[in-house]
N, C-alpha and C positions, 0 to 999 in steps of 0.2 A: 449827294445821296450815295453815289457808288464808292466814294472815298470812305464814308461812314461804314457802310457794309464790309468794305475791305478791312477797316480798322477792327470791327466787331470779329471778323473771320481770323485775324491774326490774334485777337485777344483770346479767342476761343481755341486756337492751336496752342497758345502758350499755357492756358489752364489745362489742356489735355495732356501736354508733356508734364506739367507740374504734378497734375494726379497721378499719371504713370510713375514720376520719380518717387512720390510718397508711396505707392503701392510697392515699388521695387525696395525701398528702404525699410518698409515693415517686414517684408517677406524675408529680406536679408538679416534683419533683426531676429525674426522668430528662427530662422536656421541656426543663426549664431547662439541663441538662447538655448536651443535644443543641445548643440554640442558641448556647452558648458554646465549642464544640468548637474553632473556629479559635484562639480566645484561648488555650485549654488548651494547644495545640500550640506556640504562641508562648512561653508561660510554661515549658514543658518545654524548649524551644530554648534560652532566654536563660539560665536558671539555671545550666546546666553551666560557662558561660563564666566564672563567678565563682568557680568552685573548682579551675580548670585551673592548671597551674604551681605548686601548692603541695605539700607532703608528702603521700603516700598516706594517712598516718595521720590527717591532719587533714581529709580529704574528707567522711567521714560525720559527724563532729562539727559541720563547718560546714553540711552540709546539714540536720542536726536544729535547728541554731541558727535558719536560714532558714524551716525548716518552722514552728518554735514563732512566729516572727515573722509568718508568713503566717497561722497561726490567730489570733493576736492582731489582725493587720489585719482580718480578715473579721469575726470574732465579736465582738471588744471594740470596735472603731472603726467599722467600715463598716455592719455589721448595724444597730446603733442610728440611724446616721446616715442609711442608706437608708430605714428605716421612718419615722423623723422627717421627712424630706424629702418621702417619698411621700405622707405624710398632711397636712403642714402648709405645705410650699414645693416642691412639684413644679417650679415654674418655674426653681429653682436648680440642679436636676440636671444639665441640659446644659451650662450654662457651667462647672460644676465639673469635669464629665468632659473638657471642651475644655481646660481648665487641665492636667488630667492628661495628655491627649493631646500638647499642646505640650511638656510634660516629656519623655515618650517620644522625640520627635522630636529633642530638644536632645541627649538621652543617645545616640541612634543615630548623629546627624551628629557628635557630638563623637568617637565612637569611630573613625569613618571619617577624619576630619580628622587624629586622632592617627595613625592606621595609614599614611596617605599623607604627612603632614608631622610627624614625631614632635616637632620643636620648635616648632611652629607656635603653641603656646599654652602659656605657662608653667602656666596653671591646669590645662590638661589633663595636662601632663607630671607635675605634683605630685600630680594625682588618680591617674594609672595607675602611677606609679613610687614607692610609699612607701618609707621608709628601711629598714623591717626586716620580716621575715616576720610577725611579730606585727600590725604596723601594716598590712601588706598584708591579712592575715585579716580584721582589724577593718573595713577599708575595703570589702573584697569583701562581707563579710555585710551591712553597712549599706546598701551600693549595690543588693545583691539584694533586701533587703526593702522599700527605697524603690521600686524597680521592681515588685516584687510588689504593693505597695499600689495602684499605678495599674492594673495588670492585673486585680487583685481588685475594685477599684472599678468597672471596666467588667463584670467577671463578675457582680457582685452587682446591678449596674443592669439588665443584659439579663435575668437571673433574675427580678428584681423586675417587669419589664415582661410576661414570659410567665406568672408564677403568677397563676393565677384563684383565690383563696383567699377564702372567705366572710367571715373575720374576721381581725383582726390577729393573733390566736394561731396560725391555720393559716398565715398569712403568715411569722410569725416561724420557726415549726418549719420550714417548706419551705426558707426561705433557709439557715437552720442547718444542714439536711442537706445542702444543695447546697455550702456553705462547707466542711464537714467531708470530704466524699466528694471533692470536688475537689481540696482540698490533699493528701489521701492519695494520690490517683491521680498527680498531677503530681510531687510530690517522692519518691514511691516510684519512679516511673519514672526521676526524674533520679539518685537514689541508685543504681539498676541501671545506668544508663550510665556513670556515673563510676567504679563499681567493676568494670566488665566486663573491663578489662585485668588486674586482679587474680585474677578468675575464670579468665581465659584462662591465666595464670601457672600457677595450682593445677592446672588440667586438663593442662597441657603436662608439669608436673613429677610429677604424682601418678597420672594416669589409667592404667588397665590396658591399654585398647586403643590401638593405634597410631593408628587413626583419630580417636579422641578427643584424644590428644595433639596431632595435627596441626590439629585444630579449635582447641585452645587457642592453639597458636603463631599460627594465623591471627587469632584475637581479638586478640592482642597487637599484631600487625603492623596490624590495620585499625583499632584504637581511636583512634590519634593522628589518623588521616583522619578519623574520625567526629567527634571533637571539634574538630577544625579546621572541618569543615562545618557543626557546630552553632554554632560561634561566628559563622560567617558569617550563617547562618540567624536567629540570635538578634538580631543587629545589624539585619538586614533586617526582622525582625518588629517591633522597635521602630518602625521607620519606617513600616511598613505599618499596624500598628494605630494608631499616633499619627495618622497622616495620614487614616485612616478615620473616627477619632474626630471630627477636625477638619471633615472635610467633610460627615459625617452631621450633626454639631452645627450647622453653618451652615444645613442643609437644615431641621432642626428649627425654627431660629431665624428662618425665613422668607427664606433666602438660599440658594435650591437650585441655583444656577446651575452651580457647580463638580460638585456630587454629580450632578445630572442629566446633564451632558456626560460624566462617567466612566461612568455607566450606560449611556447610548446608544452610546457608543463600545466598551465591553465587549460589548453586545449585537450590535453590527454586526459585530465581529470574530468572535464565535462563530458567527453565522450565515454567515459567509463560509468556515467550514471545514466538513467533512461529519462529523468523528468528534470525540468527546470536547468536544462544545460547552460543557458545563457547566463543564469544567475551564479551558477556554480563557477563558470569561467570568470566572471567578473570577481566573484569572492575570493578566488585563489590568486587572481592577479592582484587584488588590492591588499590580501594578506601578505603576500610576498613583498610587495612594494612597501608595505607598512614595515616589515622586518628589516628591509634594507635601511628604510628611514631612521629606524631606532638605532641600527648599528652605527650609521653616519653621525646621528645626532650624539650618542654616547662618546663618539671619538671627538666630536667637536666641543663638548662641554668643558674638558680640561684646557683645550686650546683657546676658547673664548674667555674662560674665567681666569685663567693664569698667565696668558699672554696678551690677548687681544685687548681685554678690558683694561689691564694695568698700562697697556701702551696708550690707549684712548685717554685714561686718567691723566698720564704724564703730559700728553699733548695739549688737552684741554685744560688741565688745572683743576678738574672737578671730576666727582664719581660719574662713570658712564652708566646709562642705562640701557639694556638691552630687551 
C-alpha cells in the first residue's frame, strides 16, 4: 500500500511539473506574440492583396494553401533553423534576416514601380500579369508563401530572443506554440477579410431585419475600399518591415548611425507634440524605415532583374521566379 501511495505521489509531482511547464510555455508564447504584434499586422495586411481579383470561389482555397505553406515555413524550416542557429551559429542570424529584409524592400519597391510605370520593367510585367487564371493563382500563392517566409523568419527570430527557456525542449515547444497560434490568428483574419463581401451579400439578401440588410449592403460597398487600403498598407508594410530589419541589423553589426538617427528624430518629433507621443514616435520611425526600404528596393530592382535573374536563368536553364 505504501508503495502505491509513493507511486501516486510521484505521478502527482510529475503532473505538477508538466502543468507548470505548460503554463510557462503559454506565458512565453504570449510574450513573444506581443513582441511581434507589428509584424502580425503587416502579415495580415499583405496577404489579402494576393487573393484579390480572382474568382470568389478560389479565395478560401488559396488562403488555405498559403496557410499550409506558412505552417510549413515556420514548423518545418524556420523552427529547426532558428534552434540550430541560436545554439551553434548565432552570428549568422542577423545577416540572414537582413537578406530577407532586402527581399521585402525589393518586393515593395517593385509593386510601386509597376503601379507608377506599368511597362517600366518586363520582369515586373511578366510577374504581375500571368497568362491565365491558373497561372495567376499559382504565382500569387507562391509569392504569398515567399513573403510569409520572410515575415515568419522575423517573427520566429524575435520570439526566440524573448523566450527564456531553461532547455531546448521548452524552447522548441514555446516556438511551436507561437508558430501555430500566430498562423491561425493571421490567416483566420485574412479569410474573414476576403469573405466579408460575401457575408454582406448574404445578409443583404436573407436577413429578416431591414437594418441588418442595410448593414449587409454597406459591407458590400465598403469592402472594395478596404481591400484597396489593405493593398496600400501591405506594400507599405513590406518597405517598413524590410527597412527596419536592415537598419536594426546594421546596428547589431556595429553600424548604428542610421538606426540611432531614426530613433533620435522620432523621439524629438514625439516630444514636440502634446498628445499621442507614442504613436507619433512609431509613425516617424515606420515612415523613415519605409523610405529607406523604398530606396534600397529601387536600387535592387535593376540588380535583380538585369543581373541576378538572368544568372539564375542561365544556371537553372529556365526563367526564374522572384
